[in-house]
C-alpha positions as a printed NumPy array, in Angstrom:
array([[258.143,  28.985,  46.054],
       [261.076,  30.984,  45.457],
       [264.949,  30.922,  46.766],
       [266.245,  34.402,  47.679],
       [269.103,  36.222,  48.992],
       [269.62 ,  39.766,  49.902],
       [272.248,  42.336,  50.876],
       [271.319,  44.142,  53.874],
       [272.52 ,  47.419,  55.392],
       [272.358,  50.926,  55.26 ],
       [272.839,  52.207,  52.785],
       [272.435,  49.681,  50.372],
       [270.76 ,  51.419,  47.454],
       [274.08 ,  51.315,  45.476],
       [275.493,  47.589,  46.265],
       [277.272,  45.653,  43.576],
       [276.084,  42.347,  45.633],
       [272.83 ,  41.993,  43.335],
       [274.86 ,  41.947,  40.159],
       [277.648,  39.734,  41.694],
       [275.398,  37.081,  43.229],
       [273.185,  36.962,  39.993],
       [276.155,  36.567,  37.405],
       [277.525,  33.712,  40.171],
       [274.212,  32.044,  40.265],
       [273.88 ,  32.191,  36.231],
       [277.322,  30.517,  36.036],
       [276.072,  27.964,  38.062],
       [272.967,  27.294,  36.044],
       [270.924,  28.477,  39.24 ],
       [268.82 ,  31.644,  39.064],
       [266.633,  31.032,  36.502],
       [262.965,  29.808,  36.671],
       [262.999,  25.829,  37.128],
       [261.448,  23.387,  39.606],
       [261.728,  25.576,  42.81 ],
       [260.671,  28.634,  41.139],
       [262.65 ,  31.727,  40.092],
       [265.732,  32.966,  42.109],
       [265.898,  36.691,  43.368],
       [268.259,  38.527,  45.2  ],
       [267.217,  41.876,  47.239],
       [268.321,  45.041,  48.691],
       [266.785,  45.379,  51.992],
       [267.677,  48.492,  54.038],
       [268.192,  47.648,  57.557],
       [269.741,  49.327,  60.576],
       [270.623,  47.58 ,  64.146],
       [267.535,  48.906,  65.397],
       [265.448,  46.775,  62.625],
       [267.661,  44.046,  62.283],
       [266.128,  41.659,  65.049],
       [262.753,  41.509,  63.189],
       [264.27 ,  41.053,  59.838],
       [266.131,  37.705,  61.329],
       [263.702,  36.768,  63.077],
       [261.299,  36.557,  60.293],
       [263.588,  34.705,  57.808],
       [261.838,  31.644,  55.872],
       [263.066,  28.389,  54.689],
       [263.593,  29.802,  51.024],
       [266.303,  32.188,  52.151],
       [269.691,  31.175,  50.893],
       [271.835,  33.884,  53.022],
       [272.381,  37.368,  53.577],
       [275.273,  39.827,  52.478],
       [275.593,  41.875,  55.598],
       [277.08 ,  45.342,  55.22 ],
       [277.579,  48.354,  57.464],
       [276.133,  49.083,  59.899],
       [274.944,  45.552,  60.625],
       [278.286,  43.614,  60.655],
       [278.477,  43.525,  64.266],
       [274.974,  44.02 ,  65.397],
       [273.649,  40.831,  63.823],
       [276.179,  38.671,  65.664],
       [274.131,  38.051,  68.784],
       [270.963,  37.078,  66.81 ],
       [272.836,  34.141,  65.193],
       [272.734,  30.274,  66.307],
       [276.366,  29.841,  65.648],
       [279.172,  32.04 ,  64.379],
       [282.292,  30.564,  62.809],
       [285.986,  30.931,  64.871],
       [287.304,  33.301,  62.171],
       [284.229,  36.066,  62.227],
       [284.   ,  35.615,  66.144],
       [287.701,  36.423,  66.374],
       [287.3  ,  39.312,  64.146],
       [284.172,  40.483,  65.596],
       [282.477,  41.206,  62.335],
       [280.041,  38.662,  60.056],
       [279.405,  39.661,  56.582],
       [277.653,  36.489,  55.447],
       [274.622,  34.972,  57.426],
       [273.511,  31.321,  55.91 ],
       [270.187,  29.793,  56.931],
       [270.844,  25.562,  57.572],
       [269.137,  22.918,  59.197],
       [267.318,  25.278,  61.059],
       [270.001,  27.443,  62.261],
       [271.855,  30.783,  61.184],
       [275.545,  30.615,  60.955],
       [277.581,  34.017,  60.496],
       [280.548,  33.971,  58.299],
       [283.35 ,  36.513,  57.377],
       [284.304,  36.553,  53.936],
       [285.546,  39.888,  53.884],
       [289.323,  38.527,  55.037],
       [289.157,  35.954,  52.164],
       [288.653,  38.97 ,  49.774],
       [291.462,  40.997,  51.136],
       [293.673,  38.099,  51.529],
       [293.063,  37.099,  47.589],
       [292.824,  40.859,  45.909],
       [296.237,  41.587,  47.952],
       [298.123,  38.432,  47.015],
       [297.133,  38.364,  43.424],
       [298.293,  42.04 ,  43.224],
       [301.56 ,  41.093,  44.532],
       [302.163,  38.093,  43.056],
       [305.603,  39.38 ,  41.221],
       [306.677,  41.175,  44.749],
       [308.612,  39.646,  47.725],
       [306.283,  38.449,  50.473],
       [305.191,  41.2  ,  52.836],
       [306.601,  41.666,  56.003],
       [304.709,  44.89 ,  57.442],
       [301.343,  46.789,  56.934],
       [299.301,  49.85 ,  57.722],
       [295.603,  49.921,  58.263],
       [293.712,  52.738,  57.932],
       [290.76 ,  52.781,  60.027],
       [289.605,  50.719,  63.099],
       [286.245,  49.723,  62.436],
       [284.392,  46.135,  61.292],
       [286.656,  46.289,  57.763],
       [289.899,  47.056,  59.365],
       [289.453,  44.206,  61.874],
       [289.098,  41.931,  58.799],
       [292.143,  43.434,  57.618],
       [294.334,  42.388,  60.401],
       [293.124,  38.68 ,  60.301],
       [294.066,  38.842,  56.388],
       [297.455,  40.22 ,  57.155],
       [297.816,  37.406,  59.91 ],
       [296.807,  34.998,  57.406],
       [299.669,  36.667,  55.078],
       [302.058,  36.394,  58.05 ],
       [302.658,  40.041,  57.853],
       [303.595,  40.607,  61.743],
       [304.544,  44.335,  61.652],
       [301.194,  46.227,  61.856],
       [300.363,  49.91 ,  62.559],
       [296.552,  50.864,  62.393],
       [296.242,  54.76 ,  61.974],
       [293.006,  55.997,  63.263],
       [290.845,  58.772,  64.82 ],
       [289.553,  56.877,  67.847],
       [290.65 ,  52.966,  69.164],
       [288.   ,  52.544,  71.937],
       [284.723,  50.757,  71.382],
       [284.243,  46.947,  71.811],
       [283.665,  46.795,  68.021],
       [287.444,  48.416,  67.442],
       [290.036,  46.658,  65.553],
       [292.368,  47.144,  68.736],
       [289.779,  44.835,  70.417],
       [290.04 ,  42.019,  67.41 ],
       [293.45 ,  42.382,  67.605],
       [293.75 ,  40.947,  71.033],
       [291.506,  38.288,  70.076],
       [293.25 ,  37.389,  67.036],
       [296.493,  37.65 ,  69.13 ],
       [298.008,  40.216,  66.819],
       [300.668,  43.055,  68.475],
       [299.557,  46.428,  66.694],
       [301.032,  49.698,  67.04 ],
       [298.215,  52.083,  67.187],
       [299.019,  55.681,  65.838],
       [296.551,  58.802,  65.698],
       [295.429,  60.122,  62.587],
       [296.388,  63.695,  63.92 ],
       [300.108,  62.183,  63.936],
       [300.956,  63.071,  60.289],
       [304.54 ,  62.556,  60.562],
       [304.249,  59.021,  62.076],
       [301.538,  58.063,  59.588],
       [303.614,  58.874,  56.956],
       [306.676,  57.23 ,  58.281],
       [304.578,  54.257,  58.807],
       [303.409,  54.141,  55.223],
       [306.781,  54.77 ,  54.048],
       [308.2  ,  51.828,  55.644],
       [305.31 ,  49.153,  54.952],
       [304.886,  46.799,  52.16 ],
       [301.189,  46.887,  52.186],
       [298.577,  49.928,  53.09 ],
       [295.065,  48.949,  53.332],
       [292.597,  51.663,  53.636],
       [289.262,  50.899,  55.102],
       [288.194,  54.53 ,  55.419],
       [285.089,  56.247,  53.661],
       [285.484,  57.911,  50.393],
       [287.625,  61.153,  50.514],
       [288.741,  60.175,  54.   ],
       [292.1  ,  59.76 ,  52.959],
       [292.74 ,  62.366,  50.234],
       [294.695,  64.832,  52.498],
       [297.03 ,  62.119,  53.619],
       [297.102,  60.943,  49.867],
       [298.237,  64.24 ,  49.132],
       [301.414,  64.466,  51.52 ],
       [302.652,  61.116,  50.424],
       [305.465,  62.951,  48.384],
       [309.361,  63.012,  48.745],
       [310.592,  60.608,  51.369],
       [307.148,  59.157,  52.124],
       [306.191,  58.478,  48.384],
       [304.971,  55.124,  47.455],
       [307.538,  52.548,  46.23 ],
       [307.46 ,  50.033,  43.393],
       [307.451,  47.289,  45.76 ],
       [304.296,  48.543,  48.104],
       [300.886,  47.657,  47.511],
       [297.656,  49.377,  48.151],
       [294.448,  48.222,  48.913],
       [291.763,  50.722,  48.797],
       [288.399,  49.171,  49.798],
       [286.756,  51.956,  48.34 ],
       [285.459,  51.257,  44.729],
       [283.332,  54.43 ,  43.848],
       [285.32 ,  56.182,  42.592],
       [287.576,  53.828,  41.521],
       [290.513,  56.2  ,  41.495],
       [291.045,  57.487,  44.874],
       [293.517,  59.861,  46.212],
       [295.263,  56.922,  47.629],
       [295.17 ,  55.15 ,  44.336],
       [296.207,  58.18 ,  42.096],
       [299.224,  58.651,  44.553],
       [300.222,  54.953,  44.538],
       [299.34 ,  54.46 ,  40.503],
       [301.659,  57.628,  40.154],
       [304.845,  56.225,  42.164],
       [304.619,  53.042,  40.205],
       [303.435,  51.291,  42.994],
       [300.922,  47.958,  42.942],
       [297.281,  48.54 ,  43.673],
       [294.792,  45.836,  44.647],
       [291.573,  47.396,  43.828],
       [288.693,  47.523,  45.853],
       [286.672,  45.695,  43.419],
       [288.538,  42.56 ,  43.374],
       [288.226,  42.253,  47.087],
       [284.369,  42.867,  46.796],
       [284.393,  40.261,  44.072],
       [286.161,  37.479,  46.242],
       [284.326,  38.152,  49.056],
       [281.187,  37.444,  47.133],
       [282.754,  34.446,  45.514],
       [283.218,  32.862,  48.661],
       [279.852,  33.999,  49.788],
       [278.096,  32.053,  47.189],
       [280.43 ,  28.788,  47.877],
       [278.962,  29.1  ,  51.261],
       [275.162,  29.485,  50.153],
       [275.401,  27.003,  47.293],
       [278.044,  24.453,  48.238],
       [279.609,  25.367,  44.396],
       [282.393,  27.308,  43.384],
       [280.676,  30.303,  40.833],
       [282.705,  31.409,  37.61 ],
       [284.702,  34.335,  38.953],
       [285.642,  35.813,  35.541],
       [281.702,  36.151,  34.76 ],
       [281.31 ,  37.769,  38.124],
       [283.864,  40.313,  37.319],
       [282.342,  41.028,  33.988],
       [278.918,  41.51 ,  35.292],
       [280.417,  44.089,  38.18 ],
       [282.146,  45.684,  35.626],
       [279.092,  46.276,  33.545],
       [277.161,  47.485,  36.244],
       [279.831,  50.009,  37.241],
       [280.143,  51.099,  33.594],
       [276.397,  51.498,  33.553],
       [276.549,  53.745,  36.565],
       [279.525,  55.763,  34.623],
       [281.412,  54.909,  37.794]])
């Protein structure tokens, strides 16, 4: 018998979750061979089509699942319970079996809040923000901004329709947002120039052209903060634009770190050593040459 956990989604081959969780377990004195057998953390490729069979077959040794795209929304109807925050956001990134029930949580919100708050420690409280993208992570970003009491929010995306859209999540969260189409470059740059925080939830490379246009009056200010959830490559076009202008950067790896630490709390009831987790993550990224 052995306890186990896994990251599920597609693709998951390069997920940092195994390195983070194994380091967390080690910091808690778990994960090695003991009376319950060795613990393991797996990567399991899953799509919304294969997900029902996996969830139905979870055994009593499962500590939890870290859920990535495209399963963050597809997993919800397969669960017995969903915490209010994850339900409002419309995205679950953590599944924890307990007492015969499967409960869904969202720790992405915690990761975003912590990463941005730490990056803005020496700055005034934020009042406005722009979110790039309108998917599950963008929905989590809206909830994080609400927790930070940011009430002036613009969403920039190529489309806003669909049940999993951040616009729908905003309505559930009671947040008023200003939608701007990605093709409206002037409005996008004006919104970013006026914002205290920019959160990019789009894939690597998707915002490079936008980053290149952030010059002159639209150039980042020193009192602005960027969170780009992309962590490979570490220096995206947006990161280079903000760093080059002396603005603050909340790294995507820090969001990943803090959401994973919260997952471990939910799965074990104990708080891991975040410094040990950060070290393991950096070592893994260095091994990959990222």
